[in-house]
C-alpha positions in Angstrom: -40.1 -27.6 -25.2 -42.2 -25.6 -27.9 -41.2 -25.6 -31.5 -40.2 -22.0 -31.3 -37.8 -22.6 -28.3 -36.3 -25.6 -30.2 -35.3 -23.0 -33.0 -34.3 -20.5 -30.5 -32.2 -22.8 -28.3 -29.0 -22.8 -30.3 -28.9 -19.1 -30.7 -29.3 -18.7 -27.0 -26.7 -21.4 -26.2 -24.1 -19.4 -28.7 -24.8 -16.1 -27.1 -24.2 -17.3 -23.8 -20.8 -18.7 -25.0 -19.9 -15.2 -25.8 -20.0 -14.1 -22.1 -16.7 -14.1 -20.5 -16.4 -17.0 -17.9 -14.3 -14.8 -15.8 -16.9 -12.2 -15.3 -19.4 -12.7 -12.3 -23.1 -11.8 -12.6 -22.3 -8.3 -11.3 -19.7 -7.5 -14.2 -17.0 -7.9 -11.9 -14.1 -10.0 -13.4 -12.8 -12.4 -11.0 -9.2 -13.6 -10.5 -7.8 -16.8 -8.8 -4.7 -18.9 -9.1 -6.0 -21.0 -11.8 -7.2 -18.1 -13.8 -3.7 -16.7 -13.2 -1.6 -19.4 -14.4 -4.3 -20.2 -17.4 -4.1 -16.6 -18.6 -6.6 -14.6 -20.4 -8.0 -12.3 -17.4 -8.0 -9.7 -20.2 -7.0 -9.9 -23.7 -3.4 -8.8 -23.0 -2.9 -11.4 -20.2 -0.8 -14.2 -21.0 -0.5 -17.4 -18.9 1.2 -17.4 -15.6 2.2 -14.4 -13.5 1.8 -11.3 -13.6 -1.9 -11.4 -14.2 -1.9 -8.4 -16.6 -5.1 -6.2 -16.5 -5.2 -4.3 -19.9 -9.0 -3.2 -19.6 -10.8 -0.6 -17.1 -13.1 -2.4 -14.8 -13.6 -4.0 -11.7 -11.6 -7.2 -10.6 -12.1 -9.4 -7.7 -10.0 -12.1 -6.2 -12.0 -15.3 -5.4 -8.9 -16.9 -4.0 -5.4 -16.6 -2.8 -2.6 -15.8 -5.3 0.7 -17.3 -4.6 4.0 -16.3 -6.4 7.1 -18.6 -5.7 9.6 -16.1 -7.2 10.7 -13.0 -5.5 11.2 -11.4 -9.0 7.8 -11.9 -10.3 5.0 -9.4 -10.0 1.6 -10.9 -9.2 -0.6 -8.3 -10.7 0.4 -5.5 -13.3 -2.6 -3.1 -14.0 -1.5 -1.9 -17.6 -4.3 0.7 -17.9 -3.8 4.7 -17.8 -6.6 7.6 -18.0 -9.4 5.0 -17.1 -10.7 3.4 -13.7 -9.5 0.2 -12.7 -10.8 -1.3 -9.4 -9.1 -4.7 -7.7 -10.9 -5.8 -4.7 -8.8 -8.2 -2.8 -12.0 -9.4 -1.4 -10.2 -10.9 1.9 -7.8 -12.9 0.2 -3.9 -12.6 0.0 -1.3 -12.2 -2.7 1.6 -14.4 -1.0 5.2 -14.3 -2.0 8.3 -16.1 -0.6 10.0 -13.3 1.4 10.2 -13.3 5.0 11.6 -10.4 6.8 13.2 -10.5 10.5 14.0 -8.1 13.5 12.3 -5.3 15.4 13.0 -3.0 13.4 13.9 -4.9 10.4 17.1 -5.9 9.8 17.1 -8.4 6.9 14.5 -9.7 4.2 15.2 -12.9 2.3 14.8 -13.7 -0.5 14.8 -10.4 -2.2 14.1 -9.4 -5.9 12.1 -6.9 -8.0 8.6 -8.6 -7.9 5.7 -6.5 -6.8 2.3 -7.6 -5.1 0.5 -5.0 -7.3 2.1 -2.6 -9.8 -0.1 -0.1 -11.7 0.6 2.3 -14.6 -2.4 4.4 -13.9 -4.9 5.5 -11.1 -6.6 2.5 -9.5 -8.5 1.4 -6.3 -7.0 -1.4 -4.5 -9.1 -2.7 -1.4 -9.6 -5.4 1.2 -6.8 -7.9 1.7 -3.1 -8.9 2.3 0.0 -8.5 0.4 2.7 -10.5 1.7 6.2 -11.7 1.1 6.8 -10.0 -2.4 10.7 -9.4 -3.5 10.3 -5.5 -3.4 7.2 -3.5 -3.0 3.7 -4.7 -2.0 2.0 -2.0 -4.0 3.5 0.3 -6.5 1.3 2.8 -8.3 3.0 5.5 -10.4 0.1 7.8 -11.3 -2.3 10.1 -9.7 -5.9 9.7 -8.1 -5.6 6.2 -6.9 -6.9 4.6 -3.4 -5.7 1.8 -1.3 -8.2 0.9 1.3 -8.1 -1.9 4.0 -4.9 -3.6 2.8 -2.1 -5.2 5.0 1.2 -5.2 3.4 3.4 -7.7 5.2 6.8 -9.0 4.6 7.9 -7.5 1.4 11.4 -7.0 0.4 10.7 -3.4 -0.6 8.8 -0.4 0.4 5.8 -1.0 2.4 3.5 1.7 1.3 5.0 4.3 -1.0 3.0 7.1 -2.8 4.0 9.8 -5.3 2.6 13.3 -5.0 -0.8 14.3 -4.0 -1.6 10.8 -2.4 -3.6 10.0 0.6 -2.6 7.2 3.1 -5.3 6.6 5.6 -6.3 3.6 8.0 -3.2 1.7 6.7 -1.1 -1.3 7.6 1.9 -2.8 5.8 3.9 -5.2 7.8 7.2 -6.9 7.8 8.3 -5.5 4.1 11.9 -5.3 3.0 11.3 -1.6 2.0 8.3 0.6 1.4 5.0 -1.5 1.1 2.5 0.5 -0.8 3.3 3.4 -3.2 0.8 5.3 -5.1 0.5 8.5 -7.3 -0.4 12.0 -7.2 -4.1 12.7 -5.6 -4.2 9.1 -4.4 -5.9 7.7 -1.2 -4.5 4.9 0.8 -6.9 3.9 3.8 -7.5 1.0 5.9 -3.8 -0.3 6.0 -0.8 -1.1 7.9 3.0 -0.8 7.5 5.0 -3.1 9.7 8.3 -4.6 9.5 9.2 -3.2 6.0 12.9 -3.3 5.0 12.6 0.4 4.1 10.0 3.1 4.4 6.8 1.7 5.8 4.3 4.5 4.0 5.4 6.9 1.4 4.0 9.5 -0.1 5.8 11.8 -2.4 3.9 14.9 -2.0 0.5 16.8 -1.6 -1.3 13.7 -0.1 -2.6 12.6 3.3 -1.4 9.9 5.8 -4.2 9.1 8.1 -5.1 6.6 10.8 -2.5 4.3 9.8 0.2 2.1 11.4 3.8 2.1 10.6 5.6 -0.5 12.9 9.0 -1.6 12.8 10.3 -0.4 9.3 13.8 -0.2 8.2 13.7 3.5 7.5 11.2 6.1 8.3 7.9 4.9 9.3 6.0 7.5 7.4 7.4 9.7 5.0 5.8 12.3 3.1 6.6 15.3 0.5 5.9 18.7 0.3 2.3 19.9 1.2 1.0 16.8 2.7 -1.0 16.0 5.9 -0.2 13.3 8.2 -3.0 12.8 10.8 -3.8 10.2 13.5 -1.3 8.0 12.7 0.9 5.5 15.0 4.6 5.1 14.0 6.8 3.0 16.5 10.0 1.2 16.3 11.1 2.3 12.9 14.8 2.7 12.3 14.8 6.1 11.0 12.2 8.5 12.3 8.8 7.9 12.9 7.3 10.5 10.6 9.3 12.5 8.0 7.6 15.6 6.3 9.1 18.1 3.9 7.9 21.7 3.6 4.1 22.9 3.3 3.0 19.8 5.2 1.1 19.3 8.5 1.7 16.7 11.1 -1.2 16.3 13.7 -2.5 13.9 16.3 0.1 11.3 15.7 1.9 8.8 18.2 5.4 7.9 17.6 7.3 5.9 20.1 10.6 4.2 20.6 11.9 5.0 16.7 15.9 4.9 16.2 15.9 8.7 15.1 13.4 11.3 16.0 9.6 11.0 16.7 8.9 13.3 14.0 11.6 14.7 11.6 10.4 17.9 9.8 11.7 20.3 7.2 11.3 24.3 7.5 7.5 25.2 7.1 6.0 22.2 8.5 3.6 22.5 11.3 3.1 20.0 14.2 0.5 19.9 17.1 -1.1 17.4 19.4 1.4 14.6 18.7 2.8 12.3 21.3 6.4 11.4 21.1 7.9 9.1 23.6 11.3 7.3 23.9 12.5 8.3 20.2 16.2 9.1 19.4 17.8 7.1 22.2 15.4 8.2 25.1 13.2 10.9 26.5 16.2 12.7 27.7 16.9 13.5 23.8 15.2 15.6 21.4 12.0 13.9 20.2 11.4 16.2 17.4 13.4 17.8 14.8 12.8 20.9 12.7 9.3 22.2 11.8 6.9 24.6 13.8 4.7 23.9 16.7 1.2 25.1 16.0 -0.2 23.6 18.9 1.0 21.6 22.1 2.9 18.5 21.6 4.1 15.9 24.2 7.7 15.1 23.8 8.6 12.5 26.4 6.8 13.1 29.5 6.5 17.0 29.0 5.2 19.4 26.5 8.6 20.8 26.4 9.5 20.1 22.6 11.7 19.3 20.7 
Protein backbone atom coordinates (compact mmCIF):
# COMPACT_ATOMS: atom_id res chain seq x y z
CA UNK A 1 0.00 0.00 0.00
CA UNK A 2 1.35 3.41 -0.92
CA UNK A 3 2.06 6.01 1.73
CA UNK A 4 -0.87 8.11 0.48
CA UNK A 5 -3.31 5.20 0.79
CA UNK A 6 -2.00 4.40 4.27
CA UNK A 7 -2.80 7.95 5.29
CA UNK A 8 -6.27 7.89 3.71
CA UNK A 9 -7.29 4.42 4.86
CA UNK A 10 -8.49 5.40 8.37
CA UNK A 11 -10.58 8.22 6.94
CA UNK A 12 -12.15 5.89 4.37
CA UNK A 13 -12.99 3.34 7.04
CA UNK A 14 -14.53 6.05 9.21
CA UNK A 15 -16.61 7.31 6.30
CA UNK A 16 -17.89 3.83 5.54
CA UNK A 17 -18.89 3.51 9.16
CA UNK A 18 -21.33 6.36 8.66
CA UNK A 19 -23.29 4.35 6.10
CA UNK A 20 -26.31 2.64 7.70
CA UNK A 21 -25.90 -1.15 7.82
CA UNK A 22 -29.64 -1.39 7.12
CA UNK A 23 -29.42 0.14 3.66
CA UNK A 24 -28.80 -1.99 0.61
CA UNK A 25 -26.53 -0.79 -2.17
CA UNK A 26 -29.57 0.48 -4.08
CA UNK A 27 -30.55 2.73 -1.18
CA UNK A 28 -33.43 0.54 -0.01
CA UNK A 29 -33.53 -0.05 3.75
CA UNK A 30 -33.81 -3.73 4.57
CA UNK A 31 -36.02 -5.23 7.28
CA UNK A 32 -35.99 -8.76 8.69
CA UNK A 33 -36.77 -10.44 12.01
CA UNK A 34 -33.35 -9.78 13.54
CA UNK A 35 -33.44 -6.09 12.62
CA UNK A 36 -37.00 -5.76 13.86
CA UNK A 37 -36.02 -7.17 17.25
CA UNK A 38 -32.87 -5.07 17.45
CA UNK A 39 -34.55 -1.77 16.52
CA UNK A 40 -32.97 1.17 14.75
CA UNK A 41 -34.56 0.57 11.34
CA UNK A 42 -35.19 4.32 11.44
CA UNK A 43 -34.27 6.81 14.15
CA UNK A 44 -37.66 6.48 15.85
CA UNK A 45 -37.67 2.67 15.81
CA UNK A 46 -37.21 0.95 19.15
CA UNK A 47 -36.34 -2.69 19.67
CA UNK A 48 -39.10 -5.18 18.95
CA UNK A 49 -42.44 -4.78 17.22
CA UNK A 50 -43.80 -2.71 15.73
CA UNK A 51 -41.03 -1.77 13.35
CA UNK A 52 -41.55 2.00 13.22
CA UNK A 53 -40.81 3.65 9.90
CA UNK A 54 -40.44 7.35 10.60
CA UNK A 55 -38.51 8.41 7.52
CA UNK A 56 -39.49 8.70 3.87
CA UNK A 57 -37.86 6.20 1.56
CA UNK A 58 -37.94 2.64 0.29
CA UNK A 59 -37.97 -0.41 2.57
CA UNK A 60 -37.68 -4.08 1.67
CA UNK A 61 -38.17 -7.29 3.63
CA UNK A 62 -35.29 -9.74 3.39
CA UNK A 63 -37.03 -12.39 5.48
CA UNK A 64 -40.32 -13.19 7.18
CA UNK A 65 -41.49 -11.17 10.17
CA UNK A 66 -43.16 -13.25 12.90
CA UNK A 67 -45.37 -11.58 15.51
CA UNK A 68 -46.55 -13.88 18.31
CA UNK A 69 -49.07 -11.52 19.96
CA UNK A 70 -52.47 -10.75 18.37
CA UNK A 71 -52.33 -7.27 19.96
CA UNK A 72 -49.04 -6.34 18.32
CA UNK A 73 -48.63 -4.51 15.00
CA UNK A 74 -45.75 -5.66 12.80
CA UNK A 75 -44.93 -2.44 10.89
CA UNK A 76 -46.12 1.07 11.75
CA UNK A 77 -45.42 3.77 9.17
CA UNK A 78 -45.48 7.06 11.06
CA UNK A 79 -44.83 9.33 8.10
CA UNK A 80 -47.23 11.83 6.54
CA UNK A 81 -47.08 13.98 3.41
CA UNK A 82 -44.04 12.14 2.04
CA UNK A 83 -43.48 8.88 0.18
CA UNK A 84 -42.81 5.51 1.75
CA UNK A 85 -42.57 2.24 -0.19
CA UNK A 86 -42.56 -1.16 1.52
CA UNK A 87 -41.66 -4.09 -0.72
CA UNK A 88 -42.48 -7.34 1.05
CA UNK A 89 -40.22 -8.95 -1.54
CA UNK A 90 -42.14 -12.23 -1.58
CA UNK A 91 -41.85 -12.67 2.19
CA UNK A 92 -44.59 -12.80 4.81
CA UNK A 93 -45.68 -10.98 7.93
CA UNK A 94 -46.98 -13.78 10.16
CA UNK A 95 -49.19 -13.54 13.24
CA UNK A 96 -50.87 -16.16 15.47
CA UNK A 97 -54.48 -15.95 14.21
CA UNK A 98 -56.35 -18.71 12.39
CA UNK A 99 -59.87 -18.23 10.97
CA UNK A 100 -62.22 -21.12 10.24
CA UNK A 101 -65.40 -21.71 8.27
CA UNK A 102 -66.62 -20.98 4.73
CA UNK A 103 -67.77 -18.25 5.09
CA UNK A 104 -65.70 -17.48 8.16
CA UNK A 105 -67.43 -18.22 11.46
CA UNK A 106 -64.62 -17.55 13.93
CA UNK A 107 -61.05 -16.31 14.28
CA UNK A 108 -58.76 -16.97 17.22
CA UNK A 109 -56.98 -15.36 18.92
CA UNK A 110 -58.18 -11.81 18.24
CA UNK A 111 -56.64 -8.48 19.16
CA UNK A 112 -55.75 -5.07 17.77
CA UNK A 113 -52.52 -5.89 15.96
CA UNK A 114 -52.16 -5.01 12.26
CA UNK A 115 -49.77 -6.34 9.69
CA UNK A 116 -48.98 -2.88 8.35
CA UNK A 117 -50.51 0.34 9.64
CA UNK A 118 -49.73 3.62 7.94
CA UNK A 119 -50.53 7.19 8.97
CA UNK A 120 -49.77 8.58 5.51
CA UNK A 121 -49.67 7.67 1.84
CA UNK A 122 -47.64 4.57 1.06
CA UNK A 123 -46.95 1.86 -1.49
CA UNK A 124 -47.06 -1.74 -0.23
CA UNK A 125 -46.40 -4.61 -2.59
CA UNK A 126 -45.50 -8.23 -3.26
CA UNK A 127 -45.97 -10.47 -0.26
CA UNK A 128 -48.21 -12.07 2.35
CA UNK A 129 -49.77 -10.78 5.56
CA UNK A 130 -51.28 -13.59 7.57
CA UNK A 131 -52.73 -14.17 11.01
CA UNK A 132 -52.80 -10.68 12.53
CA UNK A 133 -55.10 -9.86 15.44
CA UNK A 134 -57.07 -7.26 13.48
CA UNK A 135 -56.57 -5.85 9.96
CA UNK A 136 -53.95 -7.07 7.58
CA UNK A 137 -53.31 -3.56 6.21
CA UNK A 138 -54.71 -0.26 7.48
CA UNK A 139 -53.80 2.94 5.64
CA UNK A 140 -55.65 5.99 6.90
CA UNK A 141 -54.60 8.60 4.34
CA UNK A 142 -54.86 9.31 0.62
CA UNK A 143 -52.97 8.33 -2.49
CA UNK A 144 -51.71 4.90 -1.48
CA UNK A 145 -51.28 1.68 -3.40
CA UNK A 146 -51.30 -1.95 -2.32
CA UNK A 147 -50.14 -4.30 -5.05
CA UNK A 148 -49.76 -8.07 -5.26
CA UNK A 149 -50.40 -8.69 -1.57
CA UNK A 150 -52.16 -11.71 -0.09
CA UNK A 151 -53.87 -10.94 3.21
CA UNK A 152 -54.84 -14.15 5.01
CA UNK A 153 -56.29 -15.28 8.35
CA UNK A 154 -56.26 -11.85 9.97
CA UNK A 155 -58.87 -11.33 12.69
CA UNK A 156 -59.93 -7.92 11.37
CA UNK A 157 -60.83 -6.51 7.97
CA UNK A 158 -59.14 -8.00 4.93
CA UNK A 159 -58.62 -4.98 2.67
CA UNK A 160 -60.23 -1.76 3.82
CA UNK A 161 -59.80 1.63 2.21
CA UNK A 162 -61.18 5.09 2.88
CA UNK A 163 -62.29 7.40 0.07
CA UNK A 164 -60.63 7.75 -3.34
CA UNK A 165 -58.93 4.40 -3.03
CA UNK A 166 -58.26 1.84 -5.73
CA UNK A 167 -58.24 -1.91 -5.10
CA UNK A 168 -57.03 -3.99 -8.03
CA UNK A 169 -55.83 -7.53 -8.64
CA UNK A 170 -55.97 -8.26 -4.92
CA UNK A 171 -56.29 -11.20 -2.50
CA UNK A 172 -57.07 -11.14 1.24
CA UNK A 173 -57.67 -14.57 2.67
CA UNK A 174 -58.97 -15.96 5.96
CA UNK A 175 -59.00 -12.68 7.88
CA UNK A 176 -61.21 -12.02 10.88
CA UNK A 177 -62.34 -8.71 9.38
CA UNK A 178 -61.33 -6.42 6.53
CA UNK A 179 -57.85 -7.32 5.36
CA UNK A 180 -56.56 -4.12 3.75
CA UNK A 181 -57.79 -0.59 4.45
CA UNK A 182 -56.28 2.31 2.55
CA UNK A 183 -56.93 6.03 2.16
CA UNK A 184 -58.31 8.48 -0.35
CA UNK A 185 -56.91 8.26 -3.88
CA UNK A 186 -55.24 4.93 -3.24
CA UNK A 187 -54.63 1.83 -5.37
CA UNK A 188 -54.71 -1.77 -4.15
CA UNK A 189 -53.64 -4.17 -6.86
CA UNK A 190 -52.64 -7.79 -7.24
CA UNK A 191 -54.27 -8.87 -3.95
CA UNK A 192 -56.81 -11.48 -2.70
CA UNK A 193 -59.36 -11.15 0.16
CA UNK A 194 -60.41 -14.54 1.51
CA UNK A 195 -61.90 -15.88 4.73
CA UNK A 196 -61.92 -12.53 6.54
CA UNK A 197 -64.06 -12.29 9.63
CA UNK A 198 -65.53 -9.02 8.34
CA UNK A 199 -65.39 -7.25 4.96
CA UNK A 200 -62.83 -8.60 2.52
CA UNK A 201 -62.00 -5.38 0.64
CA UNK A 202 -63.26 -2.01 1.81
CA UNK A 203 -62.94 1.36 0.10
CA UNK A 204 -64.72 4.28 1.75
CA UNK A 205 -65.39 6.07 -1.53
CA UNK A 206 -64.12 7.58 -4.80
CA UNK A 207 -61.96 4.55 -5.45
CA UNK A 208 -61.55 1.55 -7.71
CA UNK A 209 -61.63 -2.15 -6.92
CA UNK A 210 -60.55 -4.21 -9.88
CA UNK A 211 -59.47 -7.75 -10.76
CA UNK A 212 -59.60 -8.87 -7.15
CA UNK A 213 -60.84 -12.00 -5.40
CA UNK A 214 -63.00 -11.69 -2.28
CA UNK A 215 -63.94 -15.14 -1.03
CA UNK A 216 -65.56 -16.49 2.14
CA UNK A 217 -65.52 -13.29 4.18
CA UNK A 218 -67.63 -12.70 7.28
CA UNK A 219 -69.45 -9.71 5.77
CA UNK A 220 -69.47 -8.17 2.27
CA UNK A 221 -66.84 -9.47 -0.09
CA UNK A 222 -66.21 -5.99 -1.50
CA UNK A 223 -67.64 -2.77 -0.05
CA UNK A 224 -67.16 0.66 -1.62
CA UNK A 225 -68.41 4.13 -0.81
CA UNK A 226 -69.79 6.85 -3.05
CA UNK A 227 -68.32 7.41 -6.50
CA UNK A 228 -66.31 4.22 -6.76
CA UNK A 229 -65.71 1.74 -9.58
CA UNK A 230 -65.82 -2.01 -8.99
CA UNK A 231 -64.66 -3.86 -12.09
CA UNK A 232 -63.54 -7.35 -13.02
CA UNK A 233 -63.68 -8.93 -9.57
CA UNK A 234 -64.76 -12.26 -8.14
CA UNK A 235 -66.84 -12.15 -4.92
CA UNK A 236 -68.02 -15.59 -3.79
CA UNK A 237 -69.23 -17.33 -0.60
CA UNK A 238 -69.33 -14.18 1.53
CA UNK A 239 -71.63 -13.93 4.57
CA UNK A 240 -73.31 -10.69 3.39
CA UNK A 241 -73.41 -9.51 -0.23
CA UNK A 242 -70.74 -10.20 -2.79
CA UNK A 243 -70.44 -6.51 -3.69
CA UNK A 244 -71.87 -3.54 -1.79
CA UNK A 245 -71.67 -0.08 -3.39
CA UNK A 246 -72.97 3.38 -2.51
CA UNK A 247 -74.37 6.13 -4.77
CA UNK A 248 -72.52 7.31 -7.84
CA UNK A 249 -70.56 4.09 -8.24
CA UNK A 250 -70.34 1.68 -11.17
CA UNK A 251 -70.20 -2.10 -10.82
CA UNK A 252 -69.00 -3.79 -14.01
CA UNK A 253 -67.79 -7.19 -15.22
CA UNK A 254 -67.84 -8.94 -11.85
CA UNK A 255 -68.74 -12.49 -10.84
CA UNK A 256 -70.62 -13.01 -7.57
CA UNK A 257 -71.63 -16.53 -6.56
CA UNK A 258 -73.13 -18.21 -3.50
CA UNK A 259 -73.11 -15.19 -1.23
CA UNK A 260 -75.50 -15.36 1.72
CA UNK A 261 -77.12 -12.08 0.70
CA UNK A 262 -77.37 -10.55 -2.79
CA UNK A 263 -74.70 -10.89 -5.42
CA UNK A 264 -74.69 -7.09 -5.65
CA UNK A 265 -76.33 -4.80 -3.11
CA UNK A 266 -76.43 -1.26 -4.51
CA UNK A 267 -77.66 2.14 -3.43
CA UNK A 268 -79.74 4.37 -5.67
CA UNK A 269 -77.62 5.94 -8.38
CA UNK A 270 -75.30 2.96 -8.82
CA UNK A 271 -75.02 1.66 -12.37
CA UNK A 272 -74.25 -2.00 -12.97
CA UNK A 273 -73.65 -4.04 -16.11
CA UNK A 274 -72.06 -7.25 -17.44
CA UNK A 275 -72.06 -8.94 -14.04
CA UNK A 276 -72.68 -12.66 -13.55
CA UNK A 277 -74.67 -13.26 -10.35
CA UNK A 278 -75.35 -16.89 -9.49
CA UNK A 279 -76.87 -18.78 -6.56
CA UNK A 280 -76.82 -15.81 -4.19
CA UNK A 281 -79.46 -14.90 -1.61
CA UNK A 282 -80.52 -18.48 -0.97
CA UNK A 283 -80.58 -19.61 -4.59
CA UNK A 284 -81.34 -18.55 -8.15
CA UNK A 285 -85.09 -18.44 -7.56
CA UNK A 286 -84.48 -15.42 -5.29
CA UNK A 287 -83.36 -11.93 -6.41
CA UNK A 288 -79.67 -11.82 -7.19
CA UNK A 289 -79.32 -8.03 -7.21
CA UNK A 290 -80.73 -5.36 -4.94
CA UNK A 291 -80.98 -1.67 -5.87
CA UNK A 292 -78.96 0.17 -8.48
CA UNK A 293 -79.77 0.78 -12.14
CA UNK A 294 -78.94 -1.64 -14.94
CA UNK A 295 -76.84 0.22 -17.51
CA UNK A 296 -76.22 -2.95 -19.49
CA UNK A 297 -77.09 -6.64 -19.45
CA UNK A 298 -76.41 -8.73 -16.36
CA UNK A 299 -76.86 -12.45 -15.74
CA UNK A 300 -78.95 -13.26 -12.67
CA UNK A 301 -79.07 -16.98 -12.06
CA UNK A 302 -79.54 -18.55 -15.47
CA UNK A 303 -81.27 -15.60 -17.17
CA UNK A 304 -80.71 -11.94 -17.92
CA UNK A 305 -83.85 -11.06 -16.01
CA UNK A 306 -82.38 -9.09 -13.11
CA UNK A 307 -82.68 -8.52 -10.22
